[in-house]
N, C-alpha and C positions, 0 to 999 in steps of 0.2 A: 787595963788601958781601954779595951773595947767597951767595957761597961761604963767607963767615965765618959767616953765620946757619946754613947747612947744617951746618957743622963743629960749631957750638955744639949744635945739635939732636942731632947724632950722639953727641957726648960725653954729653949728658943721657940719651939712650936707653941707651947703654952702662952708665952709672952706675946707672940704674934696673934694668937687667937684672942687673947684678952684685949689687945689693941683693936682688933676688928670688931669686937662686941661693943666696947665702950667709947671708942673714938669715932665720932661722926664728922667726916670732912664737910666743910662748907663749900659746896660746889657753886660755881658761877661761870658764866661766859665772859671771859676777859676781853675778847675781841672776836668779831667786830661788834661795835656798839655805837650808840649816839655819842658824837664827839670824836670817834675814831672808826668811821664806817668803811665797809668794802664797797668799791665802785667797779662793777663787773659788767660784762656783756651777757646776753641772754643764755648762752650755753657754756659759760665759763665755770671752771672749778675755782674754789677759794678755800682759805684756811680759817678754821675756828679754833681759838685757844680757850681751853677750859681750865680754870683754877680749881684746886682741891684734889687733883689726881694724885694718887699714891702708887708707888711702884708695885706693891704686892696686893693692893685692894682696889684695883680699878673697877668701877661699876660696869656691868655688861649691858648690852642692848640700849646704849644711848641713842636717842633719836633726835633729829633736827628737822626743822621745817621753816619755810619762808611764808609769810602771810600778810595780807592787808585786808581792807574792807571788801575786796572783790574776789580775791583768789588765794589759794594756799597750795604750796608745793612741798612734797616730801623730798628731803635731801638724802642722797645715798653717800655713805662713807667710802672713799676710795682707799685711804690709808690712814694710819695713826702712828705718829712719831712722838713719843712722850705724851705731852698734853695737847698736841696739835693734831686736829682732825682735818684732813683734806676732803672736801665734799663737793658734790654737784647735784643738780636736779635731774630727775629722770626725764623731765620734759623741759623744753625751752621755756624760760621764765619771761613773762610779759614785762616790758619796761615799767619802771615805777619804783616807789619807796616801799620797803618791806621791814616788818618785824621779824627778827630771828628768834625762833623758839627752840628750846632744848629740853628734852624730857630725860631727866637724870634721877635715878632712884625713885621713880614714880611721881616726880614733881616737875611741872612745867615751869621753866624760867624764860622770861621774854625780854628782849631788848628792842625797843621801838626804834625805827629809822636807823637800823644797823646796816642794811644792805640796800644799795641803789643799783638798779639794773638798767642798762642802756641797749638799744638796738645796735647803735654804733656810737663811739665817742665823738662829740662835736668837734669840728675843726676850729670853730670860733665859739668862745664862751665867756661869760662874765663872772669874775670873782669879786665879792665884796669882803672887805676886811675891817674889823673893828677891835678895839682893845679898851681897857680902863672903863668898863661899863658903869652906868649909874647905879646908885644904891637900890636894892630891892626893899623898899621901905613902905610899900603900899601908898606911895605919894607921887610927887613929881618925878622922882627918879624912875619909877616903874612906868609912868606914862611916857617918859623919854625913851625907854627901852622898847616899849610897844611901838612907838613911832619909828624906831630903827628897823624893827622887824617888818613893819608895813612898807618902808622904803625898800627893803630887800625883796619883798614880793613885787612891789611896783616896778622895780628895775629888772624883774625876771632874772634874777641872779642864778647862776648855775651852781655855785658853791659859796658858802659863807665860812670865812676864817675868823675865829675869835682868839685873839692873840694875848691872852693873859689878863690878870686882874679882873676876873669875871664876876666874882661875888665878894664884895668888900665886907669885912667884919665876920664872915662866915655865918654859921647858924643853920640848923636843919631846915627851918621854914624858908629862908632865903634861897638855899640851894634847891629846894623842891620847886619854888616858883621859877627859878632860872631853868631848871630841867623841863618843867611843864611847858614853858614858853618856847624854848628852842625845839621841843618835840612836835610843835604844831607846824613847823616848816616842812615842806615836802622836797627839800633839797639837802644835799650833804652838809652837815655842820661839822667842821674840823677845828679842834681847839687845842691850845697848849696853856700851861699854867704861867702865872706871873708871881711876883713876890707876895702879893696879898692873899694868894691861895694858901700860903703858909699860916695865915691866921686861924685856919680850921682845916688843916691838911688832911686829917682822917676822913672828913666828909667829902673833900674833893676827890681823893683817890678811891673812895667807895663807888662813885659813879664813873670816874674817869681814871682807871688804874694805870694805864700806859701814859706816863708823863712825857715820854718822847716816843714818837711813832712815825711811820711813813704810810702814805696813801697814794697808790698808783692810779692814775686817771689818763688812760690812753698814752700819749707821748710824754706825759708829765709825771714827775715824781715829787709829791708834796710832802715835805719833811717838817715835822713839828718838834721843836726842841724845848727843853726846860732850862731856862737861864737863871733860875732863882735858887739853884743848888748852893748850899753854903751861903757865903756873902755875895750873892748875885754873880755867880760864876758858873761855867760849864765844868762838870766833873771830867776827870781824865777818861773814865769809863764811857761817858756819853760822847766825848770827842772821838774815841775809838769806834764806837757804834756808828756815829755820824759818818766817819770816813768809810766804813764798810758799806753803808747805804749808798754812798756816792760811787764806790767801786762796783757794787752789784748792779747798778742801774746807769752805767756810763752812756748808754744809747738814748737816755731820756733827758728832757729838759727838767731842770731842778728849780723848785720854788721852796724857800725855807721861811717858816714863820717862827719868830722868836720875840719874847717880850721886851728884853732890854736892848738899847742901842749897841751896835757892834763897833761904832766909832764915836769919837767925841769925848768930852770931859767926863760924862757919867756912863761911859761904855763899859762893857764887860771885858 
């Protein structure tokens, strides 16, 4: 019996070693990122979620940093729970927009406009919201979207909410042009999907994997929902998650963005 147990243990060890050699996880920073950023104060800790983490083969010596054209800050890991790293900067971070960099297995992965740092959260601020964006067709639609972004800059908006149907018809080139355009803004862009994102769902979730998420901003809890699950409905799991977010942040004011109407003839 003992020999049998030893044999089984040897088989398991060999199988795990084989997986370690031949299976290469595809690591990526799930959040924060453009479209789902962290909005923090200069000395705040925040969470980084890393996809590709495996229970028995977690990479060691993962490094994180915040950077922009002027400064860079090394982030210190306070704790790790599963694939969630709680980090903070060794020094107070200057206010501004930052790229989040992650060094994993010798490769730097960067998410632009992923973290926005404030000396203090403003008591008064401006949110601009848009949805059903024009086609990215290198024509009039793209000019109209450029005009929208100029309006956002001209109004000195604090946050831009983009509430679904962002890239009609899908396609890698359209998604890239959309990504490049919103990455030029130096304010948080927070988005959620609509039904037209399902035309090329794999490309949408590649850049924006959290289809429902929450962004805390001072006294505010900004929640983004995905109302295009199934036949334009909220899933039971998402409703339970939504309820939990409200319970966890009862002391905050809540703003919810959702693509479909919640009342009326065509409501969800």
